[in-house]
N, CA, C and O atoms as a GROMACS GRO file, in nm:
protein
  540
    1MET      N    1   8.673  10.386   7.223
    1MET     CA    2   8.621  10.328   7.320
    1MET      C    3   8.510  10.433   7.384
    1MET      O    4   8.562  10.530   7.438
    2ASP      N    5   8.374  10.430   7.388
    2ASP     CA    6   8.302  10.544   7.484
    2ASP      C    7   8.330  10.598   7.660
    2ASP      O    8   8.317  10.509   7.745
    3SER      N    9   8.346  10.656   7.680
    3SER     CA   10   8.362  10.719   7.825
    3SER      C   11   8.187  10.696   7.915
    3SER      O   12   8.077  10.743   7.888
    4LEU      N   13   8.231  10.608   8.020
    4LEU     CA   14   8.135  10.617   8.117
    4LEU      C   15   8.096  10.729   8.164
    4LEU      O   16   8.186  10.784   8.227
    5PRO      N   17   8.015  10.778   8.160
    5PRO     CA   18   7.977  10.908   8.273
    5PRO      C   19   7.927  10.868   8.416
    5PRO      O   20   7.834  10.792   8.444
    6LEU      N   21   8.014  10.941   8.503
    6LEU     CA   22   8.023  10.933   8.662
    6LEU      C   23   7.861  10.862   8.668
    6LEU      O   24   7.857  10.741   8.689
    7LYS      N   25   7.732  10.935   8.648
    7LYS     CA   26   7.610  10.886   8.693
    7LYS      C   27   7.583  10.756   8.644
    7LYS      O   28   7.511  10.686   8.716
    8THR      N   29   7.626  10.704   8.533
    8THR     CA   30   7.594  10.610   8.482
    8THR      C   31   7.622  10.477   8.597
    8THR      O   32   7.539  10.387   8.610
    9LEU      N   33   7.757  10.484   8.680
    9LEU     CA   34   7.785  10.406   8.712
    9LEU      C   35   7.738  10.317   8.797
    9LEU      O   36   7.807  10.215   8.804
   10PRO      N   37   7.610  10.321   8.888
   10PRO     CA   38   7.590  10.257   8.945
   10PRO      C   39   7.442  10.178   8.830
   10PRO      O   40   7.404  10.066   8.862
   11ASP      N   41   7.393  10.226   8.743
   11ASP     CA   42   7.334  10.153   8.658
   11ASP      C   43   7.411   9.977   8.598
   11ASP      O   44   7.371   9.863   8.576
   12VAL      N   45   7.572  10.075   8.591
   12VAL     CA   46   7.658   9.974   8.513
   12VAL      C   47   7.689   9.843   8.663
   12VAL      O   48   7.694   9.722   8.685
   13LEU      N   49   7.698   9.930   8.708
   13LEU     CA   50   7.688   9.776   8.896
   13LEU      C   51   7.589   9.682   8.888
   13LEU      O   52   7.603   9.564   8.922
   14ARG      N   53   7.459   9.749   8.828
   14ARG     CA   54   7.353   9.663   8.880
   14ARG      C   55   7.353   9.532   8.733
   14ARG      O   56   7.313   9.417   8.738
   15ARG      N   57   7.416   9.609   8.613
   15ARG     CA   58   7.408   9.466   8.524
   15ARG      C   59   7.448   9.335   8.539
   15ARG      O   60   7.406   9.236   8.478
   16SER      N   61   7.545   9.344   8.640
   16SER     CA   62   7.624   9.189   8.660
   16SER      C   63   7.547   9.138   8.752
   16SER      O   64   7.508   9.192   8.856
   17PRO      N   65   7.518   8.995   8.698
   17PRO     CA   66   7.447   8.938   8.784
   17PRO      C   67   7.492   8.890   8.884
   17PRO      O   68   7.420   8.814   8.949
   18TYR      N   69   7.598   8.914   8.920
   18TYR     CA   70   7.723   8.882   9.097
   18TYR      C   71   7.661   8.967   9.145
   18TYR      O   72   7.565   8.952   9.220
   19HIS      N   73   7.721   9.098   9.097
   19HIS     CA   74   7.660   9.242   9.214
   19HIS      C   75   7.552   9.196   9.199
   19HIS      O   76   7.559   9.116   9.291
   20ARG      N   77   7.461   9.181   9.160
   20ARG     CA   78   7.310   9.192   9.235
   20ARG      C   79   7.291   9.098   9.318
   20ARG      O   80   7.220   9.109   9.418
   21LEU      N   81   7.388   8.934   9.265
   21LEU     CA   82   7.352   8.846   9.370
   21LEU      C   83   7.415   8.938   9.530
   21LEU      O   84   7.353   8.991   9.622
   22LEU      N   85   7.512   8.929   9.512
   22LEU     CA   86   7.573   8.972   9.666
   22LEU      C   87   7.500   9.155   9.685
   22LEU      O   88   7.578   9.239   9.730
   23GLY      N   89   7.400   9.186   9.659
   23GLY     CA   90   7.332   9.341   9.679
   23GLY      C   91   7.421   9.443   9.649
   23GLY      O   92   7.381   9.550   9.694
   24LEU      N   93   7.504   9.449   9.602
   24LEU     CA   94   7.596   9.550   9.582
   24LEU      C   95   7.533   9.649   9.561
   24LEU      O   96   7.422   9.624   9.514
   25GLU      N   97   7.566   9.818   9.583
   25GLU     CA   98   7.475   9.922   9.537
   25GLU      C   99   7.578  10.071   9.584
   25GLU      O  100   7.626  10.103   9.693
   26MET      N  101   7.584  10.146   9.429
   26MET     CA  102   7.714  10.236   9.448
   26MET      C  103   7.638  10.361   9.519
   26MET      O  104   7.534  10.402   9.467
   27VAL      N  105   7.675  10.408   9.609
   27VAL     CA  106   7.601  10.528   9.738
   27VAL      C  107   7.678  10.655   9.665
   27VAL      O  108   7.616  10.760   9.648
   28ARG      N  109   7.795  10.643   9.629
   28ARG     CA  110   7.857  10.779   9.554
   28ARG      C  111   7.965  10.755   9.432
   28ARG      O  112   8.051  10.667   9.441
   29ALA      N  113   7.959  10.798   9.376
   29ALA     CA  114   8.075  10.792   9.243
   29ALA      C  115   8.140  10.920   9.219
   29ALA      O  116   8.076  10.990   9.141
   30ALA      N  117   8.253  10.975   9.264
   30ALA     CA  118   8.294  11.087   9.217
   30ALA      C  119   8.448  11.066   9.116
   30ALA      O  120   8.513  10.974   9.165
   31PRO      N  121   8.505  11.113   9.016
   31PRO     CA  122   8.645  11.152   8.963
   31PRO      C  123   8.730  11.052   9.019
   31PRO      O  124   8.803  11.123   9.088
   32GLY      N  125   8.782  10.899   9.041
   32GLY     CA  126   8.899  10.834   9.117
   32GLY      C  127   8.797  10.753   9.252
   32GLY      O  128   8.835  10.662   9.325
   33GLU      N  129   8.726  10.790   9.253
   33GLU     CA  130   8.682  10.756   9.399
   33GLU      C  131   8.507  10.696   9.353
   33GLU      O  132   8.455  10.726   9.246
   34VAL      N  133   8.429  10.595   9.474
   34VAL     CA  134   8.318  10.539   9.484
   34VAL      C  135   8.328  10.483   9.630
   34VAL      O  136   8.427  10.456   9.699
   35VAL      N  137   8.180  10.474   9.658
   35VAL     CA  138   8.164  10.381   9.772
   35VAL      C  139   8.087  10.339   9.744
   35VAL      O  140   7.991  10.389   9.687
   36VAL      N  141   8.104  10.227   9.778
   36VAL     CA  142   8.026  10.147   9.713
   36VAL      C  143   7.963   9.963   9.890
   36VAL      O  144   8.039   9.886   9.950
   37ARG      N  145   7.789   9.978   9.900
   37ARG     CA  146   7.743   9.901  10.039
   37ARG      C  147   7.739   9.790   9.980
   37ARG      O  148   7.720   9.788   9.859
   38MET      N  149   7.760   9.654  10.068
   38MET     CA  150   7.694   9.549  10.043
   38MET      C  151   7.588   9.567  10.142
   38MET      O  152   7.602   9.665  10.216
   39PRO      N  153   7.476   9.487  10.159
   39PRO     CA  154   7.406   9.442  10.281
   39PRO      C  155   7.413   9.310  10.344
   39PRO      O  156   7.440   9.208  10.280
   40PHE      N  157   7.384   9.311  10.490
   40PHE     CA  158   7.372   9.170  10.528
   40PHE      C  159   7.282   9.092  10.495
   40PHE      O  160   7.161   9.117  10.494
   41ARG      N  161   7.346   8.969  10.458
   41ARG     CA  162   7.244   8.858  10.452
   41ARG      C  163   7.329   8.753  10.568
   41ARG      O  164   7.441   8.764  10.617
   42GLU      N  165   7.226   8.654  10.586
   42GLU     CA  166   7.271   8.541  10.631
   42GLU      C  167   7.319   8.453  10.563
   42GLU      O  168   7.371   8.356  10.619
   43ASP      N  169   7.315   8.464  10.418
   43ASP     CA  170   7.357   8.346  10.350
   43ASP      C  171   7.508   8.404  10.280
   43ASP      O  172   7.548   8.353  10.176
   44LEU      N  173   7.571   8.494  10.335
   44LEU     CA  174   7.662   8.506  10.323
   44LEU      C  175   7.824   8.495  10.418
   44LEU      O  176   7.942   8.524  10.398
   45LEU      N  177   7.719   8.420  10.553
   45LEU     CA  178   7.781   8.372  10.646
   45LEU      C  179   7.881   8.280  10.636
   45LEU      O  180   7.894   8.250  10.517
   46ALA      N  181   7.968   8.213  10.718
   46ALA     CA  182   8.066   8.129  10.709
   46ALA      C  183   8.102   8.095  10.870
   46ALA      O  184   8.099   8.178  10.960
   47GLY      N  185   8.131   7.973  10.883
   47GLY     CA  186   8.212   7.936  10.986
   47GLY      C  187   8.074   7.822  11.107
   47GLY      O  188   7.965   7.781  11.067
   48GLU      N  189   8.124   7.804  11.227
   48GLU     CA  190   8.045   7.663  11.251
   48GLU      C  191   7.890   7.802  11.349
   48GLU      O  192   7.901   7.920  11.384
   49GLU      N  193   7.800   7.729  11.355
   49GLU     CA  194   7.714   7.820  11.426
   49GLU      C  195   7.832   7.817  11.636
   49GLU      O  196   7.860   7.911  11.710
   50GLU      N  197   7.853   7.711  11.648
   50GLU     CA  198   7.881   7.731  11.802
   50GLU      C  199   8.027   7.781  11.802
   50GLU      O  200   8.087   7.793  11.909
   51GLY      N  201   8.093   7.813  11.670
   51GLY     CA  202   8.257   7.817  11.730
   51GLY      C  203   8.250   7.970  11.660
   51GLY      O  204   8.356   8.019  11.621
   52GLY      N  205   8.114   8.051  11.642
   52GLY     CA  206   8.094   8.202  11.544
   52GLY      C  207   8.061   8.173  11.402
   52GLY      O  208   8.103   8.086  11.326
   53ARG      N  209   7.988   8.254  11.388
   53ARG     CA  210   7.944   8.306  11.243
   53ARG      C  211   8.003   8.406  11.154
   53ARG      O  212   7.959   8.516  11.185
   54TYR      N  213   8.084   8.412  11.059
   54TYR     CA  214   8.126   8.599  11.065
   54TYR      C  215   8.085   8.588  10.916
   54TYR      O  216   8.040   8.478  10.886
   55VAL      N  217   8.093   8.696  10.801
   55VAL     CA  218   8.100   8.727  10.710
   55VAL      C  219   8.164   8.635  10.604
   55VAL      O  220   8.266   8.600  10.663
   56HIS      N  221   8.167   8.564  10.463
   56HIS     CA  222   8.280   8.501  10.434
   56HIS      C  223   8.364   8.535  10.346
   56HIS      O  224   8.333   8.568  10.232
   57GLY      N  225   8.486   8.530  10.395
   57GLY     CA  226   8.570   8.650  10.333
   57GLY      C  227   8.600   8.638  10.224
   57GLY      O  228   8.698   8.709  10.203
   58GLY      N  229   8.565   8.580  10.128
   58GLY     CA  230   8.527   8.607   9.985
   58GLY      C  231   8.447   8.708   9.970
   58GLY      O  232   8.487   8.815   9.924
   59ALA      N  233   8.328   8.687  10.006
   59ALA     CA  234   8.219   8.849   9.999
   59ALA      C  235   8.262   8.954  10.011
   59ALA      O  236   8.214   9.023   9.921
   60ILE      N  237   8.351   9.032  10.096
   60ILE     CA  238   8.446   9.100  10.136
   60ILE      C  239   8.537   9.142  10.019
   60ILE      O  240   8.536   9.260   9.982
   61ALA      N  241   8.612   9.054   9.964
   61ALA     CA  242   8.725   9.020   9.886
   61ALA      C  243   8.640   9.062   9.755
   61ALA      O  244   8.678   9.159   9.690
   62SER      N  245   8.517   8.986   9.712
   62SER     CA  246   8.468   9.058   9.609
   62SER      C  247   8.390   9.196   9.611
   62SER      O  248   8.334   9.252   9.517
   63LEU      N  249   8.402   9.241   9.757
   63LEU     CA  250   8.329   9.392   9.750
   63LEU      C  251   8.486   9.454   9.724
   63LEU      O  252   8.520   9.524   9.630
   64ILE      N  253   8.552   9.416   9.812
   64ILE     CA  254   8.686   9.526   9.767
   64ILE      C  255   8.731   9.520   9.616
   64ILE      O  256   8.768   9.627   9.568
   65ASP      N  257   8.733   9.377   9.510
   65ASP     CA  258   8.751   9.432   9.387
   65ASP      C  259   8.652   9.519   9.328
   65ASP      O  260   8.679   9.630   9.282
   66THR      N  261   8.547   9.474   9.330
   66THR     CA  262   8.448   9.599   9.274
   66THR      C  263   8.453   9.746   9.294
   66THR      O  264   8.427   9.839   9.217
   67ALA      N  265   8.495   9.743   9.424
   67ALA     CA  266   8.486   9.888   9.448
   67ALA      C  267   8.632   9.910   9.376
   67ALA      O  268   8.615  10.010   9.307
   68GLY      N  269   8.751   9.871   9.361
   68GLY     CA  270   8.849   9.917   9.335
   68GLY      C  271   8.845   9.923   9.193
   68GLY      O  272   8.886  10.020   9.129
   69ASP      N  273   8.777   9.782   9.123
   69ASP     CA  274   8.729   9.847   9.013
   69ASP      C  275   8.681   9.944   8.917
   69ASP      O  276   8.715   9.968   8.801
   70PHE      N  277   8.552  10.019   9.034
   70PHE     CA  278   8.469  10.088   8.984
   70PHE      C  279   8.557  10.216   9.037
   70PHE      O  280   8.518  10.326   8.999
   71ALA      N  281   8.666  10.209   9.117
   71ALA     CA  282   8.705  10.355   9.168
   71ALA      C  283   8.788  10.411   9.043
   71ALA      O  284   8.793  10.531   9.016
   72VAL      N  285   8.869  10.283   8.952
   72VAL     CA  286   8.949  10.318   8.866
   72VAL      C  287   8.844  10.356   8.734
   72VAL      O  288   8.896  10.439   8.659
   73ILE      N  289   8.724  10.319   8.696
   73ILE     CA  290   8.606  10.338   8.612
   73ILE      C  291   8.627  10.520   8.630
   73ILE      O  292   8.686  10.614   8.577
   74ALA      N  293   8.551  10.495   8.722
   74ALA     CA  294   8.565  10.626   8.777
   74ALA      C  295   8.699  10.779   8.758
   74ALA      O  296   8.719  10.899   8.776
   75ALA      N  297   8.741  10.687   8.722
   75ALA     CA  298   8.926  10.783   8.671
   75ALA      C  299   8.920  10.763   8.554
   75ALA      O  300   8.934  10.858   8.478
   76VAL      N  301   8.898  10.623   8.501
   76VAL     CA  302   8.956  10.654   8.286
   76VAL      C  303   8.816  10.635   8.226
   76VAL      O  304   8.817  10.647   8.104
   77GLY      N  305   8.714  10.614   8.271
   77GLY     CA  306   8.619  10.585   8.173
   77GLY      C  307   8.586  10.482   8.115
   77GLY      O  308   8.541  10.479   8.000
   78TYR      N  309   8.599  10.406   8.171
   78TYR     CA  310   8.555  10.214   8.069
   78TYR      C  311   8.585  10.138   8.182
   78TYR      O  312   8.642  10.160   8.289
   79ASP      N  313   8.519  10.023   8.118
   79ASP     CA  314   8.560   9.924   8.220
   79ASP      C  315   8.696   9.823   8.234
   79ASP      O  316   8.735   9.794   8.121
   80VAL      N  317   8.760   9.776   8.316
   80VAL     CA  318   8.908   9.767   8.358
   80VAL      C  319   8.919   9.634   8.391
   80VAL      O  320   8.939   9.644   8.512
   81PRO      N  321   8.919   9.492   8.363
   81PRO     CA  322   8.986   9.364   8.410
   81PRO      C  323   9.072   9.362   8.544
   81PRO      O  324   9.172   9.433   8.547
   82THR      N  325   9.045   9.301   8.632
   82THR     CA  326   9.185   9.336   8.752
   82THR      C  327   9.275   9.215   8.717
   82THR      O  328   9.230   9.105   8.684
   83ILE      N  329   9.372   9.238   8.726
   83ILE     CA  330   9.499   9.179   8.770
   83ILE      C  331   9.524   9.126   8.858
   83ILE      O  332   9.531   9.004   8.845
   84ASP      N  333   9.544   9.169   8.962
   84ASP     CA  334   9.618   9.109   9.119
   84ASP      C  335   9.514   9.208   9.226
   84ASP      O  336   9.494   9.329   9.212
   85LEU      N  337   9.467   9.133   9.315
   85LEU     CA  338   9.415   9.180   9.405
   85LEU      C  339   9.480   9.157   9.537
   85LEU      O  340   9.552   9.057   9.538
   86ARG      N  341   9.472   9.244   9.686
   86ARG     CA  342   9.521   9.170   9.798
   86ARG      C  343   9.453   9.234   9.912
   86ARG      O  344   9.460   9.356   9.928
   87VAL      N  345   9.390   9.160   9.989
   87VAL     CA  346   9.328   9.136  10.070
   87VAL      C  347   9.374   9.125  10.204
   87VAL      O  348   9.425   9.016  10.230
   88ASP      N  349   9.367   9.236  10.322
   88ASP     CA  350   9.364   9.229  10.460
   88ASP      C  351   9.231   9.260  10.541
   88ASP      O  352   9.157   9.359  10.545
   89TYR      N  353   9.232   9.120  10.611
   89TYR     CA  354   9.142   9.110  10.673
   89TYR      C  355   9.197   9.156  10.827
   89TYR      O  356   9.287   9.098  10.888
   90LEU      N  357   9.118   9.282  10.881
   90LEU     CA  358   9.141   9.353  11.028
   90LEU      C  359   9.048   9.247  11.120
   90LEU      O  360   9.103   9.197  11.217
   91ARG      N  361   8.947   9.222  11.099
   91ARG     CA  362   8.882   9.171  11.221
   91ARG      C  363   8.705   9.150  11.131
   91ARG      O  364   8.641   9.208  11.044
   92PRO      N  365   8.684   9.005  11.240
   92PRO     CA  366   8.572   8.932  11.197
   92PRO      C  367   8.415   9.044  11.164
   92PRO      O  368   8.390   9.139  11.239
   93VAL      N  369   8.343   9.016  11.067
   93VAL     CA  370   8.178   9.067  11.046
   93VAL      C  371   8.125   9.015  11.078
   93VAL      O  372   8.140   8.914  11.010
   94THR      N  373   8.000   8.985  11.199
   94THR     CA  374   7.903   8.892  11.244
   94THR      C  375   7.734   8.972  11.199
   94THR      O  376   7.626   8.914  11.198
   95ARG      N  377   7.752   9.073  11.177
   95ARG     CA  378   7.642   9.136  11.156
   95ARG      C  379   7.695   9.246  11.088
   95ARG      O  380   7.814   9.280  11.088
   96GLY      N  381   7.562   9.321  11.005
   96GLY     CA  382   7.558   9.429  10.943
   96GLY      C  383   7.624   9.422  10.772
   96GLY      O  384   7.683   9.340  10.702
   97ALA      N  385   7.568   9.581  10.758
   97ALA     CA  386   7.611   9.605  10.617
   97ALA      C  387   7.755   9.640  10.595
   97ALA      O  388   7.817   9.665  10.698
   98LEU      N  389   7.818   9.646  10.488
   98LEU     CA  390   7.961   9.674  10.508
   98LEU      C  391   7.956   9.756  10.381
   98LEU      O  392   7.900   9.733  10.274
   99THR      N  393   8.053   9.893  10.438
   99THR     CA  394   8.094  10.014  10.302
   99THR      C  395   8.196   9.993  10.222
   99THR      O  396   8.265   9.923  10.296
  100ALA      N  397   8.246  10.003  10.140
  100ALA     CA  398   8.358   9.986  10.116
  100ALA      C  399   8.392  10.159  10.040
  100ALA      O  400   8.308  10.246  10.017
  101THR      N  401   8.479  10.161  10.024
  101THR     CA  402   8.551  10.338  10.009
  101THR      C  403   8.703  10.264   9.931
  101THR      O  404   8.802  10.215   9.985
  102GLY      N  405   8.654  10.288   9.735
  102GLY     CA  406   8.760  10.245   9.658
  102GLY      C  407   8.794  10.414   9.632
  102GLY      O  408   8.716  10.510   9.639
  103ARG      N  409   8.981  10.411   9.592
  103ARG     CA  410   8.990  10.526   9.527
  103ARG      C  411   9.134  10.490   9.442
  103ARG      O  412   9.234  10.435   9.487
  104ALA      N  413   9.107  10.543   9.295
  104ALA     CA  414   9.228  10.493   9.181
  104ALA      C  415   9.356  10.567   9.270
  104ALA      O  416   9.308  10.666   9.324
  105ILE      N  417   9.444  10.558   9.291
  105ILE     CA  418   9.588  10.563   9.316
  105ILE      C  419   9.685  10.609   9.222
  105ILE      O  420   9.781  10.686   9.224
  106LYS      N  421   9.624  10.531   9.131
  106LYS     CA  422   9.706  10.562   8.943
  106LYS      C  423   9.631  10.534   8.890
  106LYS      O  424   9.542  10.452   8.910
  107ALA      N  425   9.665  10.623   8.782
  107ALA     CA  426   9.607  10.603   8.627
  107ALA      C  427   9.698  10.573   8.523
  107ALA      O  428   9.740  10.680   8.478
  108GLY      N  429   9.752  10.465   8.460
  108GLY     CA  430   9.834  10.520   8.368
  108GLY      C  431   9.806  10.471   8.238
  108GLY      O  432   9.687  10.440   8.242
  109ARG      N  433   9.841  10.450   8.147
  109ARG     CA  434   9.830  10.385   8.012
  109ARG      C  435   9.811  10.231   8.068
  109ARG      O  436   9.693  10.226   8.104
  110SER      N  437   9.838  10.177   8.078
  110SER     CA  438   9.884  10.056   8.091
  110SER      C  439   9.804   9.976   8.246
  110SER      O  440   9.708   9.902   8.266
  111LEU      N  441   9.883  10.026   8.310
  111LEU     CA  442   9.784   9.950   8.484
  111LEU      C  443   9.741  10.063   8.576
  111LEU      O  444   9.780  10.179   8.565
  112ALA      N  445   9.657  10.017   8.668
  112ALA     CA  446   9.518  10.123   8.722
  112ALA      C  447   9.579  10.021   8.872
  112ALA      O  448   9.597   9.901   8.894
  113VAL      N  449   9.597  10.164   8.957
  113VAL     CA  450   9.578  10.079   9.146
  113VAL      C  451   9.450  10.138   9.194
  113VAL      O  452   9.390  10.237   9.152
  114ALA      N  453   9.431  10.086   9.257
  114ALA     CA  454   9.344  10.119   9.358
  114ALA      C  455   9.336  10.058   9.508
  114ALA      O  456   9.338   9.937   9.532
  115ASP      N  457   9.324  10.175   9.619
  115ASP     CA  458   9.312  10.078   9.731
  115ASP      C  459   9.168  10.140   9.797
  115ASP      O  460   9.122  10.252   9.817
  116VAL      N  461   9.120   9.991   9.821
  116VAL     CA  462   9.009  10.051   9.945
  116VAL      C  463   9.002   9.971  10.080
  116VAL      O  464   9.049   9.869  10.130
  117GLU      N  465   8.918  10.076  10.112
  117GLU     CA  466   8.890  10.027  10.306
  117GLU      C  467   8.755   9.980  10.299
  117GLU      O  468   8.676  10.009  10.209
  118VAL      N  469   8.731   9.909  10.393
  118VAL     CA  470   8.585   9.852  10.427
  118VAL      C  471   8.558   9.852  10.571
  118VAL      O  472   8.609   9.780  10.657
  119LEU      N  473   8.453   9.959  10.586
  119LEU     CA  474   8.406   9.953  10.712
  119LEU      C  475   8.230   9.864  10.746
  119LEU      O  476   8.136   9.824  10.677
  120ASP      N  477   8.260   9.869  10.863
  120ASP     CA  478   8.115   9.823  10.936
  120ASP      C  479   8.041   9.897  10.933
  120ASP      O  480   8.061  10.004  10.875
  121GLU      N  481   7.902   9.862  11.007
  121GLU     CA  482   7.802   9.988  11.038
  121GLU      C  483   7.837  10.098  11.129
  121GLU      O  484   7.776  10.205  11.126
  122ASP      N  485   7.949  10.068  11.224
  122ASP     CA  486   7.996  10.151  11.335
  122ASP      C  487   8.057  10.214  11.286
  122ASP      O  488   8.086  10.320  11.341
  123GLY      N  489   8.122  10.175  11.124
  123GLY     CA  490   8.272  10.264  11.097
  123GLY      C  491   8.404  10.237  11.115
  123GLY      O  492   8.504  10.305  11.090
  124LYS      N  493   8.384  10.079  11.183
  124LYS     CA  494   8.531  10.027  11.246
  124LYS      C  495   8.558   9.995  11.097
  124LYS      O  496   8.475   9.955  11.016
  125PRO      N  497   8.699  10.022  11.075
  125PRO     CA  498   8.784   9.913  10.976
  125PRO      C  499   8.748   9.754  10.951
  125PRO      O  500   8.799   9.688  11.043
  126VAL      N  501   8.680   9.674  10.859
  126VAL     CA  502   8.722   9.544  10.850
  126VAL      C  503   8.797   9.482  10.796
  126VAL      O  504   8.845   9.374  10.831
  127ALA      N  505   8.822   9.560  10.676
  127ALA     CA  506   8.908   9.492  10.579
  127ALA      C  507   8.996   9.644  10.473
  127ALA      O  508   8.957   9.759  10.453
  128LEU      N  509   9.119   9.570  10.428
  128LEU     CA  510   9.173   9.696  10.337
  128LEU      C  511   9.195   9.617  10.194
  128LEU      O  512   9.273   9.525  10.221
  129GLY      N  513   9.171   9.613  10.096
  129GLY     CA  514   9.269   9.599   9.950
  129GLY      C  515   9.317   9.664   9.898
  129GLY      O  516   9.294   9.784   9.913
  130ARG      N  517   9.412   9.614   9.803
  130ARG     CA  518   9.442   9.689   9.669
  130ARG      C  519   9.450   9.591   9.533
  130ARG      O  520   9.493   9.479   9.507
  131GLY      N  521   9.381   9.703   9.461
  131GLY     CA  522   9.383   9.589   9.368
  131GLY      C  523   9.518   9.694   9.242
  131GLY      O  524   9.582   9.797   9.264
  132VAL      N  525   9.509   9.576   9.086
  132VAL     CA  526   9.579   9.637   8.987
  132VAL      C  527   9.494   9.606   8.901
  132VAL      O  528   9.439   9.496   8.906
  133PHE      N  529   9.466   9.706   8.795
  133PHE     CA  530   9.378   9.702   8.670
  133PHE      C  531   9.462   9.700   8.530
  133PHE      O  532   9.567   9.758   8.503
  134LYS      N  533   9.399   9.631   8.468
  134LYS     CA  534   9.463   9.664   8.342
  134LYS      C  535   9.393   9.751   8.247
  134LYS      O  536   9.286   9.707   8.207
  135THR      N  537   9.436   9.882   8.197
  135THR     CA  538   9.411   9.988   8.160
  135THR      C  539   9.404   9.966   8.017
  135THR      O  540   9.378  10.059   7.941
   0.00000   0.00000   0.00000
């Protein structure tokens, strides 16, 4: 299996139609760590207009899954499927881009674990996640 160089990860991210749908972009890639940005879009909102609109948790979970996956790719050099994903939502997001920092915590022969922190435009944490991936 060919190893994916870090410099190619932004292009690899853009190959996915789903990542393009969400507007995801790779801000930074280092060994075992990536930063992925998701721009704000009205069509990612959920909730009632009177009761308050917020970015749908599924979009945030997708951002976490992607950042965790690419953190592991940055550690092992090849694509990995997600086995498990946990998300803790800390506060609702009503506007603004979100930035996820994913860090590969362990990359073993059969499993890898990555932690992800999602921040709003003000640098406040809005969600935390942990993914387990098949290596």
